[in-house]
BAGU-21702 format. One record per residue (C-alpha): residue number from 0; x, y, z. Coordinates in steps of 0.1 Angstrom, whole numbers, plus 5000, padded with zeros to 4 digits. Layout:
% BAGU-21702
<rose NUM; <X; Y; Z>>
...
This chain:
% BAGU-21702
<rose 0; <4416; 2237; 5208>>
<rose 1; <4382; 2253; 5205>>
<rose 2; <4373; 2280; 5181>>
<rose 3; <4347; 2306; 5186>>
<rose 4; <4328; 2323; 5159>>
<rose 5; <4321; 2360; 5164>>
<rose 6; <4289; 2371; 5148>>
<rose 7; <4290; 2405; 5133>>
<rose 8; <4269; 2431; 5152>>
<rose 9; <4236; 2437; 5136>>
<rose 10; <4230; 2472; 5126>>
<rose 11; <4195; 2487; 5125>>
<rose 12; <4162; 2470; 5131>>
<rose 13; <4141; 2446; 5111>>
<rose 14; <4108; 2454; 5095>>
<rose 15; <4090; 2432; 5120>>
<rose 16; <4105; 2452; 5149>>
<rose 17; <4094; 2485; 5133>>
<rose 18; <4059; 2471; 5128>>
<rose 19; <4058; 2458; 5164>>
<rose 20; <4067; 2494; 5176>>
<rose 21; <4040; 2509; 5154>>
<rose 22; <4014; 2483; 5165>>
<rose 23; <4022; 2490; 5202>>
<rose 24; <4019; 2528; 5199>>
<rose 25; <3987; 2527; 5178>>
<rose 26; <3971; 2500; 5201>>
<rose 27; <3979; 2520; 5232>>
<rose 28; <3964; 2552; 5217>>
<rose 29; <3933; 2532; 5207>>
<rose 30; <3929; 2518; 5242>>
<rose 31; <3933; 2552; 5257>>
<rose 32; <3906; 2565; 5234>>
<rose 33; <3882; 2536; 5243>>
<rose 34; <3887; 2542; 5280>>
<rose 35; <3882; 2579; 5278>>
<rose 36; <3846; 2579; 5266>>
<rose 37; <3841; 2616; 5275>>
<rose 38; <3869; 2624; 5250>>
<rose 39; <3848; 2609; 5223>>
<rose 40; <3816; 2627; 5234>>
<rose 41; <3833; 2660; 5237>>
<rose 42; <3849; 2656; 5202>>
<rose 43; <3814; 2653; 5188>>
<rose 44; <3796; 2679; 5209>>
<rose 45; <3816; 2709; 5195>>
<rose 46; <3808; 2703; 5158>>
<rose 47; <3772; 2692; 5166>>
<rose 48; <3765; 2724; 5184>>
<rose 49; <3776; 2743; 5153>>
<rose 50; <3756; 2720; 5131>>
<rose 51; <3723; 2720; 5150>>
<rose 52; <3723; 2754; 5167>>
<rose 53; <3745; 2780; 5150>>
<rose 54; <3737; 2768; 5115>>
<rose 55; <3700; 2772; 5122>>
<rose 56; <3706; 2809; 5131>>
<rose 57; <3731; 2816; 5103>>
<rose 58; <3711; 2799; 5076>>
<rose 59; <3693; 2830; 5065>>
<rose 60; <3721; 2854; 5071>>
<rose 61; <3749; 2835; 5052>>
<rose 62; <3733; 2823; 5020>>
<rose 63; <3756; 2802; 4999>>
<rose 64; <3759; 2807; 4962>>
<rose 65; <3769; 2780; 4937>>
<rose 66; <3806; 2775; 4943>>
<rose 67; <3829; 2745; 4935>>
<rose 68; <3825; 2716; 4943>>
<rose 69; <3788; 2722; 4946>>
<rose 70; <3767; 2721; 4914>>
<rose 71; <3736; 2737; 4929>>
<rose 72; <3725; 2759; 4958>>
<rose 73; <3731; 2742; 4992>>
<rose 74; <3720; 2747; 5028>>
<rose 75; <3744; 2763; 5052>>
<rose 76; <3746; 2731; 5072>>
<rose 77; <3759; 2713; 5041>>
<rose 78; <3785; 2740; 5035>>
<rose 79; <3800; 2739; 5070>>
<rose 80; <3801; 2701; 5073>>
<rose 81; <3836; 2697; 5059>>
<rose 82; <3848; 2725; 5081>>
<rose 83; <3834; 2708; 5112>>
<rose 84; <3851; 2676; 5101>>
<rose 85; <3884; 2694; 5099>>
<rose 86; <3876; 2710; 5133>>
<rose 87; <3874; 2676; 5149>>
<rose 88; <3908; 2667; 5135>>
<rose 89; <3922; 2701; 5147>>
<rose 90; <3910; 2696; 5183>>
<rose 91; <3921; 2659; 5182>>
<rose 92; <3956; 2669; 5170>>
<rose 93; <3960; 2694; 5198>>
<rose 94; <3946; 2670; 5224>>
<rose 95; <3970; 2643; 5212>>
<rose 96; <3998; 2668; 5216>>
<rose 97; <3987; 2675; 5251>>
<rose 98; <3990; 2638; 5259>>
<rose 99; <4024; 2639; 5242>>
<rose 100; <4035; 2665; 5268>>
<rose 101; <4024; 2642; 5296>>
<rose 102; <4038; 2610; 5281>>
<rose 103; <4071; 2627; 5274>>
<rose 104; <4075; 2635; 5311>>
<rose 105; <4058; 2606; 5329>>
<rose 106; <4044; 2581; 5303>>
<rose 107; <4057; 2556; 5279>>
<rose 108; <4069; 2581; 5254>>
<rose 109; <4096; 2591; 5279>>
<rose 110; <4110; 2556; 5277>>
<rose 111; <4105; 2553; 5239>>
<rose 112; <4122; 2586; 5231>>
<rose 113; <4155; 2573; 5247>>
<rose 114; <4152; 2539; 5230>>
<rose 115; <4175; 2529; 5201>>
<rose 116; <4146; 2532; 5176>>
<rose 117; <4149; 2563; 5154>>
<rose 118; <4132; 2592; 5171>>
<rose 119; <4116; 2604; 5139>>
<rose 120; <4099; 2570; 5134>>
<rose 121; <4086; 2571; 5170>>
<rose 122; <4071; 2605; 5165>>
<rose 123; <4056; 2594; 5132>>
<rose 124; <4040; 2563; 5149>>
<rose 125; <4025; 2586; 5175>>
<rose 126; <4012; 2609; 5147>>
<rose 127; <3996; 2579; 5129>>
<rose 128; <3979; 2568; 5161>>
<rose 129; <3964; 2602; 5167>>
<rose 130; <3952; 2604; 5131>>
<rose 131; <3936; 2570; 5133>>
<rose 132; <3916; 2581; 5163>>
<rose 133; <3905; 2613; 5146>>
<rose 134; <3892; 2593; 5116>>
<rose 135; <3869; 2574; 5140>>
<rose 136; <3855; 2606; 5153>>
<rose 137; <3850; 2622; 5119>>
<rose 138; <3831; 2592; 5105>>
<rose 139; <3810; 2591; 5137>>
<rose 140; <3801; 2628; 5130>>
<rose 141; <3793; 2620; 5094>>
<rose 142; <3769; 2592; 5106>>
<rose 143; <3751; 2617; 5128>>
<rose 144; <3750; 2643; 5101>>
<rose 145; <3734; 2618; 5077>>
<rose 146; <3703; 2618; 5099>>
<rose 147; <3703; 2656; 5095>>
<rose 148; <3700; 2653; 5057>>
<rose 149; <3737; 2661; 5051>>
<rose 150; <3745; 2632; 5027>>
<rose 151; <3773; 2636; 5002>>
<rose 152; <3775; 2611; 4973>>
<rose 153; <3780; 2576; 4986>>
<rose 154; <3814; 2574; 4969>>
<rose 155; <3824; 2605; 4988>>
<rose 156; <3826; 2586; 5021>>
<rose 157; <3855; 2567; 5005>>
<rose 158; <3872; 2594; 4984>>
<rose 159; <3874; 2617; 5015>>
<rose 160; <3895; 2592; 5034>>
<rose 161; <3929; 2601; 5019>>
<rose 162; <3921; 2638; 5024>>
<rose 163; <3912; 2631; 5060>>
<rose 164; <3944; 2611; 5066>>
<rose 165; <3966; 2639; 5051>>
<rose 166; <3949; 2667; 5069>>
<rose 167; <3950; 2647; 5102>>
<rose 168; <3987; 2642; 5097>>
<rose 169; <3992; 2679; 5091>>
<rose 170; <3972; 2691; 5121>>
<rose 171; <3988; 2664; 5143>>
<rose 172; <4023; 2673; 5132>>
<rose 173; <4015; 2710; 5139>>
<rose 174; <4004; 2701; 5174>>
<rose 175; <4034; 2679; 5179>>
<rose 176; <4057; 2708; 5168>>
<rose 177; <4040; 2731; 5193>>
<rose 178; <4042; 2706; 5221>>
<rose 179; <4080; 2703; 5217>>
<rose 180; <4083; 2738; 5233>>
<rose 181; <4058; 2732; 5261>>
<rose 182; <4075; 2723; 5294>>
<rose 183; <4044; 2722; 5317>>
<rose 184; <4009; 2710; 5311>>
<rose 185; <3995; 2741; 5326>>
<rose 186; <4009; 2762; 5298>>
<rose 187; <3995; 2741; 5270>>
<rose 188; <3959; 2752; 5273>>
<rose 189; <3969; 2789; 5269>>
<rose 190; <3990; 2782; 5239>>
<rose 191; <3963; 2762; 5222>>
<rose 192; <3938; 2790; 5225>>
<rose 193; <3962; 2812; 5204>>
<rose 194; <3964; 2784; 5178>>
<rose 195; <3930; 2766; 5176>>
<rose 196; <3906; 2795; 5175>>
<rose 197; <3925; 2818; 5151>>
<rose 198; <3931; 2789; 5127>>
<rose 199; <3894; 2778; 5128>>
<rose 200; <3877; 2812; 5125>>
<rose 201; <3902; 2826; 5100>>
<rose 202; <3894; 2799; 5074>>
<rose 203; <3867; 2789; 5050>>
<rose 204; <3852; 2765; 5076>>
<rose 205; <3822; 2786; 5084>>
<rose 206; <3819; 2810; 5055>>
<rose 207; <3831; 2811; 5019>>
<rose 208; <3862; 2831; 5011>>
<rose 209; <3844; 2854; 4987>>
<rose 210; <3823; 2867; 5015>>
<rose 211; <3854; 2873; 5036>>
<rose 212; <3869; 2892; 5007>>
<rose 213; <3838; 2914; 5005>>
<rose 214; <3841; 2923; 5042>>
<rose 215; <3879; 2925; 5047>>
<rose 216; <3905; 2920; 5019>>
<rose 217; <3932; 2917; 5046>>
<rose 218; <3914; 2889; 5064>>
<rose 219; <3909; 2872; 5031>>
<rose 220; <3946; 2870; 5025>>
<rose 221; <3951; 2858; 5060>>
<rose 222; <3926; 2830; 5053>>
<rose 223; <3944; 2821; 5021>>
<rose 224; <3977; 2816; 5039>>
<rose 225; <3960; 2796; 5067>>
<rose 226; <3969; 2759; 5063>>
<rose 227; <3936; 2750; 5080>>
<rose 228; <3917; 2766; 5051>>
<rose 229; <3934; 2743; 5026>>
<rose 230; <3927; 2713; 5049>>
<rose 231; <3890; 2723; 5049>>
<rose 232; <3889; 2727; 5011>>
<rose 233; <3908; 2695; 5005>>
<rose 234; <3882; 2677; 5026>>
<rose 235; <3853; 2695; 5009>>
<rose 236; <3863; 2686; 4974>>
<rose 237; <3872; 2651; 4983>>
<rose 238; <3838; 2646; 4999>>
<rose 239; <3823; 2651; 4964>>
<rose 240; <3848; 2630; 4945>>
<rose 241; <3870; 2659; 4934>>
<rose 242; <3905; 2671; 4940>>
<rose 243; <3916; 2706; 4949>>
<rose 244; <3952; 2705; 4936>>
<rose 245; <3963; 2737; 4953>>
<rose 246; <3950; 2726; 4987>>
<rose 247; <3966; 2692; 4982>>
<rose 248; <4000; 2708; 4975>>
<rose 249; <3997; 2732; 5005>>
<rose 250; <3985; 2705; 5029>>
<rose 251; <4012; 2680; 5017>>
<rose 252; <4040; 2706; 5020>>
<rose 253; <4028; 2718; 5054>>
<rose 254; <4026; 2682; 5067>>
<rose 255; <4062; 2676; 5056>>
<rose 256; <4074; 2709; 5071>>
<rose 257; <4057; 2705; 5104>>
<rose 258; <4069; 2669; 5108>>
<rose 259; <4105; 2678; 5100>>
<rose 260; <4102; 2707; 5125>>
<rose 261; <4088; 2684; 5152>>
<rose 262; <4116; 2658; 5146>>
<rose 263; <4142; 2685; 5148>>
<rose 264; <4126; 2701; 5179>>
<rose 265; <4125; 2667; 5197>>
<rose 266; <4162; 2661; 5190>>
<rose 267; <4179; 2668; 5224>>
<rose 268; <4211; 2678; 5207>>
<rose 269; <4196; 2704; 5184>>
<rose 270; <4159; 2711; 5191>>
<rose 271; <4138; 2726; 5219>>
<rose 272; <4138; 2695; 5241>>
<rose 273; <4171; 2697; 5260>>
<rose 274; <4186; 2671; 5283>>
<rose 275; <4189; 2679; 5319>>
<rose 276; <4218; 2671; 5343>>
<rose 277; <4208; 2635; 5348>>
<rose 278; <4203; 2627; 5311>>
<rose 279; <4166; 2633; 5314>>
<rose 280; <4148; 2655; 5289>>
<rose 281; <4139; 2689; 5302>>
């Protein structure tokens, strides 16, 4: 008489399996970035146009007084550098969300989203991959800006890294949340125009808030409630080895809120992504 031993069913996934999934998503995003060289060039062209052309014209008009974290008078190019770094992350987050719409319908994310792995973890891996790509773009911009005499303290290149990671996660999560309601790629560009440009211009990226308050108190309050403003200020202070605690709290809470919203929206049973008749996501 033979006896068979029934092994209990394993619940959940091991740490190695989670890491394999993370490595696969991040590596795929890195390969896509390397193969799309025009994406890298276009990500640098936008901030460099502002740095080399617009800053030259606005330098005399928008004089900058001594404001934290600066300890002396600075050139306009120095002031807008953190805002341009955040702009790179903003555009990268929205572009990564655009690829999310495509991948959800025809790419590998369509398969991953129906896999046994937790959907929230898959979205977080995608978010980390996009943030890692944005970091490469930002540091490439800082390298070019260094030749333009925009050189923060040497330690600033290291202290700004946590701020860039947190702001990249926030902007990527926002784009992911928006992409959950986009059904067609054609509609994405129009929606992004109503998100990217208002967030960028209604912030402290190009001009200090005290000047905005002098011109329009109402716009000043809009800028204060703009999460992108706090992403810029968090980056600005971190670049000079300081911490803006208010901006840190706002960026951290917005990151959590946008990520929770994206996970909820990508849940077929509750969110904006519904399952069609054949079980596919619509």
